[in-house]
C-alpha positions in Angstrom: 174.9 -4.3 116.0 172.7 -7.2 117.2 175.7 -9.4 117.8 177.4 -6.6 119.8 174.3 -6.2 122.0 173.8 -9.9 122.6 177.5 -10.4 123.4 177.4 -7.5 125.8 174.4 -8.9 127.6 176.0 -12.4 127.9 179.2 -11.0 129.3 177.4 -8.7 131.6 175.5 -11.6 133.1 178.5 -13.8 133.5 181.0 -11.2 134.9 178.2 -9.6 137.0 179.8 -6.2 137.9 177.0 -5.4 140.3 177.4 -8.7 142.2 181.1 -8.0 142.6 180.5 -4.7 144.5 179.6 -6.1 147.9 182.4 -8.7 147.7 184.9 -6.0 147.0 183.7 -4.0 149.9 184.1 -7.0 152.2 187.7 -7.5 150.9 188.6 -3.9 151.6 186.9 -3.0 154.9 189.4 -0.9 156.7 191.3 0.9 153.9 191.4 4.4 152.5 189.3 5.4 149.5 192.5 5.9 147.5 193.8 2.4 148.3 190.4 0.9 147.4 190.5 2.8 144.1 194.0 1.5 143.4 192.9 -2.1 144.0 189.9 -1.7 141.8 191.9 -0.3 138.8 194.6 -2.8 139.2 192.2 -5.7 139.5 190.2 -4.8 136.5 193.4 -4.2 134.5 194.7 -7.7 135.3 191.3 -9.3 134.5 191.2 -7.4 131.2 194.6 -8.8 130.3 193.5 -12.4 131.1 190.3 -12.1 129.2 192.0 -10.5 126.2 194.5 -13.4 126.0 191.6 -15.9 126.0 189.8 -13.8 123.3 192.9 -13.9 121.1 193.4 -17.6 121.7 189.9 -18.3 120.4 189.5 -21.9 119.4 193.2 -22.6 119.3 193.3 -23.9 122.9 190.5 -26.5 122.5 192.1 -27.7 119.2 195.5 -27.9 120.8 194.1 -30.1 123.5 192.2 -32.2 121.0 188.8 -31.1 122.2 186.0 -30.8 119.7 183.9 -27.7 119.5 180.7 -29.6 120.3 182.3 -31.2 123.4 183.5 -27.8 124.5 180.1 -26.3 124.0 178.4 -29.0 126.1 181.0 -28.8 128.9 180.9 -25.0 128.8 177.1 -24.9 128.9 177.0 -27.2 131.9 179.6 -25.0 133.7 177.5 -21.9 133.0 174.3 -23.6 134.1 175.8 -24.4 137.5 176.8 -20.7 137.8 173.3 -19.7 136.8 171.8 -21.8 139.5 173.9 -20.1 142.1 172.8 -16.7 140.8 169.1 -17.7 140.8 169.3 -18.7 144.5 171.6 -15.7 145.2 174.3 -17.8 146.8 178.0 -17.6 146.4 179.2 -19.7 143.5 182.0 -22.2 143.8 183.1 -21.1 140.4 183.8 -17.5 141.6 184.3 -17.9 145.3 187.3 -18.9 147.4 187.8 -21.5 150.2 187.8 -20.4 153.8 191.6 -20.5 154.0 191.9 -18.5 150.7 189.4 -15.9 152.1 191.4 -15.6 155.3 194.6 -15.1 153.3 193.0 -12.5 151.1 191.7 -10.6 154.1 195.2 -10.6 155.7 197.2 -9.5 152.8 197.4 -6.0 151.5 197.0 -6.6 147.7 193.7 -8.3 146.7 193.9 -7.1 143.1 195.3 -10.3 141.6 193.5 -12.8 143.9 190.6 -12.9 144.5 189.6 -9.7 142.5 191.0 -10.3 139.0 190.6 -14.1 139.4 188.2 -15.6 140.1 185.7 -12.7 140.7 186.0 -10.9 137.4 188.0 -13.2 135.0 186.7 -16.4 136.6 186.1 -19.8 134.9 182.6 -18.7 133.8 183.9 -15.6 132.0 186.8 -17.4 130.5 184.6 -20.2 129.2 182.1 -17.7 127.7 184.9 -15.9 125.8 186.2 -19.2 124.4 182.7 -20.4 123.5 182.1 -17.2 121.6 185.3 -17.5 119.6 184.7 -21.1 118.6 184.8 -21.4 115.7 187.1 -18.5 115.0 184.8 -15.5 114.0 185.4 -13.1 111.1 187.1 -9.8 111.8 184.0 -7.6 112.3 182.5 -10.2 114.8 185.8 -10.3 116.6 185.8 -6.5 116.9 182.2 -6.6 118.2 183.3 -9.1 120.9 186.2 -7.0 121.8 184.1 -3.9 122.2 181.4 -5.7 124.2 184.1 -7.2 126.5 185.7 -3.8 127.1 182.3 -2.2 127.8 181.5 -4.8 130.4 184.9 -4.5 132.1 184.4 -0.7 132.1 181.1 -1.3 134.0 183.0 -3.7 136.3 185.5 -0.9 137.1 182.7 1.6 137.8 180.9 -0.8 140.1 184.0 -1.3 142.1 184.9 2.4 142.3 181.4 3.3 143.4 180.7 0.0 145.3 179.9 1.8 148.6 177.3 4.1 146.9 175.8 1.2 145.0 175.2 -0.9 148.1 173.8 2.1 149.9 171.4 2.7 147.0 170.3 -0.9 146.2 170.9 -2.7 149.5 171.4 -6.4 149.7 167.9 -7.2 148.6 168.0 -5.1 145.5 171.3 -6.5 144.4 170.0 -10.1 145.0 166.9 -9.4 142.9 169.0 -8.2 139.9 171.3 -11.2 140.4 168.4 -13.7 140.2 167.1 -12.1 137.0 170.5 -12.3 135.4 170.8 -15.9 136.6 167.6 -16.9 134.9 168.8 -15.5 131.6 172.2 -17.2 132.0 170.4 -20.6 132.6 168.6 -20.2 129.3 171.8 -19.3 127.5 173.7 -22.2 129.0 170.9 -24.6 128.0 171.2 -23.3 124.4 174.9 -24.0 124.4 174.4 -27.6 125.5 171.7 -28.1 122.9 173.9 -26.7 120.2 176.7 -28.9 121.3 174.5 -32.1 121.3 173.1 -31.2 117.9 176.5 -30.7 116.4 177.9 -33.9 118.0 175.1 -36.3 117.1 172.8 -34.8 114.5 175.1 -33.0 112.0 
């Protein structure tokens, strides 16, 4: 139960369902409520498929590429720390944002569910790295099930935040959303530091 809760919190911080709400509204400014709902459902479904693949891969991918677990933890920790800094300062992260040209393309095309909604907003590099870190080394069955449940719960919250994005932004406002994002960023920074320390300890002191 403790593992399920901690995994849920970590994924909630990284995927940041609340932070995706204003971005989703900006991507779908002049569309019907039905179309916005369709994009939200499709985007979360695609992101779920991507993250489930990485969850099933586990530590197979790093091993195939010849990457040690300690090196992967250090690199993943640094990546998550950079994401945390952007959250603390409430600025758009390069890990989850798009270039100006990509943004213009997304605004012009009708379907934003694949890009940039599913990737990189929901199943971005930070989320994918977190899933791989948590499955390295490969966990036992009950832990794997706990991770799966936590992931599905967070993705469910991501879907709800997109479906009710307009109401959320009206309720919290930009300032309220930024305060929550900063608090989550601080927690993520501490978690990322722990990943790096674990990686260094495993590489040099074990």
